[in-house]
N, C-alpha and C positions, 0 to 999 in steps of 0.2 A: 709622845707615848711610846714605850718599848714595843717592838714587834714581837711575834711568837719566838723567833729564834734567839733573840736577846733574853726573854724570859726563861727560855729553856736552857740557855747556857747558865743563867744564874742559880738553877736547880741541880747542876751537874754533880756536886759533891754530896748533897742530900740523897738524890736518886741512886747514886753509886753505892752509897752505904745501905740504902733500902734494897738494893738489888742483891747485894752480897747476903743481907739477912734473909732475903726469900730463897737464895741458893741454899743456905744453911738449913732453912726451915724445910724445904721440900726434896732436897737431894742429899741422901746419906753420905755420899763420897766427899761432897763439898763440906759438909758439916765436919767430917773427919779432917780434912785439910785446914779448915779455918781454925781448928783448936791450936794451932801454931800461930802466935801472934804476927810473926813475919810473914807467913802464908796468907793471913787474913788481910794484912796491909797491902800485899801483892795484889790480891784478888780486888780490893777497893780501887787501887791504883789502875788497874787494867780496866775495870768497869767505867771509871772516869775517862780514861783514855778513849775507850770506844765511843762514849757519848760525845766527847768533845770533838773527835774527828767526824763522827756521823753527822752531828748538827752543822759543822762547818761545811761537809761536803753537800748535804742536803741544801743548804743555803745557796751554794754555788751551782747546784745540779751537777756535780762532779762524782766519778767513781772513786773507789780506794785507789792509792798510788801503790807502786811496788814496794816501797817502804812500809806502808800500812800492812800489806798483804804479808811481808816478811814478819812483822812483829806478831801478826795473828798466828802464823804458821809456828812461830818459836813459842808462843804461849800454849798452843795446842800440843806441840812436842813435849813440853814440860808437864802438862797434865797427863799425857799418855805415859810418860816415864814414871809418873808417881802411881800408876795403877789405877787412875780413874776408869770406871767400867764404860762399856760401850752405851748402856742404857743411860748412864749419868751424863756423859758428854753430849748425847743426843738431847737429853732434857734440858741442859742448860743453855744450849743453843735456841731451843724453842721458847725457853723462859725469857731469855734476854730479848728476843724479838717481841715477845708479847708485852713485856714491860716498857720497852721503848715505845710501842703503839699506845699503850695506857698513858704514858707521860704526855704524849701529844694531845690526847683527848682531854686530860685534866686541866692543860694549859689553854686549850683553844677558846677564843672569844669570838663573838659574831663577826668581828671585822677581819679575823684571821683565815678567812675561807681559802684564799690562794695558797697561803703558806702552809696550812693543813693539806690541801690537795697535793702540793709539792712533797710534803713529808710522806703522805701515804704512797705517793708513786715512787719515791726513791728508798724508802725504808726496805721494802721487800728486796729490791735489786741489790742494795748494800748487804743485806742479810744473807742473800743467796751466795754472793761472792766472798763474804767473810766465812761462811759455813764451810765452803770448799777449802779455803786456805787453813783454817783452824782444823778442819778433820784431817787434811793431808799431814799436818804437823802431828796431830794426835796419833795417827796410826804409825807414824815413824817413831815416836815415843814408845808407843805400845810394844814395838819390837825390840825395844831395850828392856822393857820391864817384864815380858811374858815369854816363856819357851815357845817354840813353833807349835807344839801339839795343842797348847792353850789358845794360840791365836787362830789355829784352824778350827777349834771348837767354836770360838766366837763367830767365825765365818759362817760355820755350819748353822748356828743359832740365827744368824742375820738372814741366811738364805731361807730358813724354814718359815720366817714371818714375812717374807717378801720385802725385806728392808733394802732400799735402793743403795745403801753404803756397801752392801756385799760386794759388788763388783770392785770398788776401790779397795776393799780389804783383800780380795783375791790378787789384786794387781800389786799391792804392797808385799804379799807373800810370794810373789811370782808364781802364782798357781792359777792356772786358766780356769775361769768359771763359764762353762759352756751356756750359750744362749739357749740351746735346745738339747735335751738329754734324757737320761733314764735316772729316776730316783729308785734306790733299792733300800728295803727296810729289813733287816736280818733279826729275827727273834730267837734267842737262844734257850735252849732247854737244858737245865742243869747248872751246877756250880762252876763258875768261870775260874780255872787256876792261874793262867798267866795274869799279870796285872793288865788292867784294861788299857793303860797308857802304852804298854809295850806292844799290845796287839795293835793299837792305832798307829804307833811308830812303824811297825812292820808293814802295814797296808800303805801308809804314806810313802815308804821307801820304795814299794813295788809299783805303786800306781800314780802317786802325787796328784790325789783328787780330793775335793772336800768331803771329809768323812770324819765321824765322831760317834761316841755313845751318847744317846739322848735319854736313856734310862738304864737301870742295872742290867736288863736283859735285852736291850734294843740297840742296834747299831745302824746308823744311817749313812748313806753315801750318795753323791751325784756323780754320775758317769756321763761323759760326752763322747762323741765320735772321735776317731782319729783318721789319718790318711789311709791307714791299713784296716781298721776294725770300726764296724758300726757301733753306735751306743749300746745296742741290744748285746752284741758280742761281747763288749768290754764288761757290761753288767754281769753276764753270765761268768766271766772270768773272775771278776772281783768277788762274786758270790762263792765261788769255788775256793778262791785263795782265803777268804775270810773263814770258810768253814774248816780249811786246813789248819789255819793259825789258831783258831779258838778251840779246835780239838773236840768240839761237842755238837751234837745234831742241832740243826737250826732251821727253822721255816724262813723262807725268803720271799717277800713280796716286792713286786717292781711295778713302775708306772711311768709313762712318759710325762716329762715335765719342761716347762719353759720359765726362764728367769723371770721374776715378777708375779709368777702364779704357780710357784713350787708348793705352797701350803697345801692346796687341793691334791697335787700329785702325791705328797707325803702321806696325806689322809688316806688316799686310795691304796698306796703301797702298804700302809700299816694295816688296813683291812685285810688286804690279801695275805700279809705275812701271818695273820692270826688263823687263817683257815688252810694255809699251806701245808702240805705233807711234810712231815719231819722224818728223814730216813737216816739210818746209821751212818751211811757212808755217801759222802758228796752232798752237795747243796745245788739245788736248781732255782733260778729266779723265775717265779710264776707271776703272770700277769692276770688282770681281771678276766680276760677271755678264756683263759686256762681254767679258772675256777669259779666261773660265773654260778654253776649249780651249788657249789658249797656256800658260796656268799649269800645265795637266796636262802638256802637251808637254814644258815645260822641266824638268819632274821625271823625265822618262824620257829619258835621253841617246839612246837608240836611236831613239826617235820623232823627237827634236829633230834628230838627224843627218839622218834620212829627209826631214824637211821642208826642211832647208837644202840637200840635194841636189836636191830639186825646185826650189828657188830658183836653184840653179846652172843647171838646164836652162832656166829662164825667162830667165836673163841672156843666153841665146844669141839671143834675140829682140829685136824693137824695143820698149824700154820697157815690157816686159809686167808687171813688178811694179807700177809706177806706174799702168799701165792697169787691171790687175785691182783694185788698191786703189781706184781711182775707181769702177769698175764696181760693186763690193760696197757701197761707201759711197752710192751712188745707187741701191740696192735693185734692181740688174741692169737699170736703165732705159737703153737704148741712146742715146736722144736726149739724157737729161741727162748721161750720162757723156761722150758725144762733145763736148757743150758745155763741160763742165768741163775737158776735156782740149784743148779749141780744135782738134779734128780732125773730119774728115768721118765720117759714121756707117760708110761703106764701110771707111775706114781702121780703125775700131774692130773691125768685123767681121773684118777681116784679122788683127788682133792676137789677138783671141780665138781664131781658128782656128789660129794659130801656137802659142798656149799649149796647146791641145788636142794639137797635133802633137808638141810637146816633152814634155809630161808624160803623155799618155795620158789626161788627164782633161778631161771636157767642163766648161768654167766655169760653165755654167748647170744642171748637174744637181745633184741633191742631194748626191751624193758629192763632185763638183768644187767646189761652193760650200763645203762643210765642210772640205775638205782645203786648197784653194788659198787660202781666205781666212786660214786659220791660218798657212800658209806664207808668205803675203804679210805678215801682221802680225809674224811673226818676223824677216822680212827687214828690216822698217822699225824694229824695236825697237832701243834702244841696245844697243851691243856688251856682251856679258856680261862681269862683272868677272873 
């Protein structure tokens, strides 16, 4: 009676064709590739090669040889060069492993216990090794198919969903992906004039960090420390350079993040960016600790409406929002605030008095500072979505 591996070998041709049919059915990129008869035949041949080698190696309890890995790398390179997407290449690897596992279970008989256990032990190990080789080739092929800016965008996409492949993608780009760093999210107000690709190229030329547009009005970057600057210092510089390049007011949120858990950091930075003050000149990277009152207010509609009502009262006076913003940014210093606003200290005193008359809050009292600074920040924030 034939053993499990002999039965499995007899099914190689049938299973290979079924596998390619599954790729076509479930993965659009492979459906596109398989429209070419030559490419379709190549896919079937490669599926058969993988099965033949895997079955033989499992039977011998042996790993892939260097020649096998070279073949896998070459096929991965070819797929990358043809523009197969990152999601598709990940999906085909998972689907291949799943199909191989299913083939074992479909063929297994009661007397095949030892062979099944050997297959279940070796299949994951062979899959892991083959995935590394295939992916290495894929990333190399992708370098020939896509411009750098698009590959950086794919890297950012991978980082934002905590894809383990992101580190390899960064290495392929010779772009260091920091283990710990700061995520910044810049939200732009207004119509962007320079092409977004040009803006990204400029930032890459200046800083060579993972950065990309993730929405028409949103730019994301991951910044790490250098021997000279902390991650926070570099994040502040990137925010400033981005503001200069885009030429428009923008609110910038920032959050500390670590590779493998960046999704939560991006979510936090995005929340901060939505309540961050947007000033005509310059851009500051704000953290949650800087705007915790604003973050709390925006979650309570009644409080947010009350703050906006205060802002409406301030609008009845002479540049009171701008004045209070400068006053609080200069730590309540009358002289520094007057200098920043280019007005006489008495003019500043008059404006502060008007703010008190219109709102009933003394701008220098503890309550006034707490309430009015939050109201001013909400007034300067980018409009809610």
